[in-house]
N, C-alpha and C positions, 0 to 999 in steps of 0.2 A: 504495501500497500504505501508505506512512504515512500519507495524507489518508484514508484510512477508519479506520485507530486513533485518529484527533480527533476524528471525529463521534463515534465508539461513545461514547470517552470524555466529548465532550460530551452526548451522550445519557442515559449512566447519571450525570453527573452531573446534568443535570436532573430526571432520574426520582428522583432522590435529594433535590433538595430539596422539589419537589413532597410526595414522601412525607414529611417533618418538617412540612412550613408543614401537611400535613392534621393531621398527629397532632398537632397544636401546637394545631390547630382543636378537635379533638376533647375533647383537654385541656380546656384553656376553657374548653367549653363546657357540659364533665361538673362542674367546681366549677361553675360558674354556678350551674348549680340546686340543691346543696345547699341548705339554709336553713341561714343563720349560725347561730355557737350562741353562748347569753347566756355571758358572762365573770363571773367573782365581780365584785361592784364594777361592772358593765357600766353607763351611765347607762343607763336603759327612757326609748324612748321616748315611751310617756303618761304617764307621770308628770312629764316635761319638759314637755310639751302644756299639764299641767293649771298646773303650777306659771306660764310662761309667758300663761294666760287667768288666773288671779289674779293676776299681776302686773300686767297691763295695766286690771283694773278697778278702778275709784275708790273710793276709800274714801267714808263717808257724811259722816264730819266730819272732812273737808280742810280743812285749811288754806289762805288765799293766802301763808301767808310761804315761802320756799325751803329745800327741805330742809336745807342746815346750818345754818341760823336755827332750825329745828325738833329739829337736834339738838341743839341745842348748842354749837357748833362755831363759829360765826360769830356777831359780834354783827349783832342786827337793824335796818336800814339807814332806814328809817322811825319814828316817833317812834311808841312806843303811846297808846293815849288814856287810861291815867293817868297819863302823861311829860306831856299836855299841860295835865292842872287844875293 
């Protein structure tokens, strides 16, 4: 008698766990199908892609000076043509 009760409780528990797993899988599939909304101020992928491609292109009048020298933050280590004269 006690063995049958344990079997019933085990089967009911197993069925409950399987039901919860099925419900969770259904909810996750519904959530994943929805289109994500754009929040105000959120980054836009197409704009970010355009910025990245613009930054990757080399400027036409690029100099060989390091970037900090171009900004005037660090002194130029190489002597300039005017300093040689």
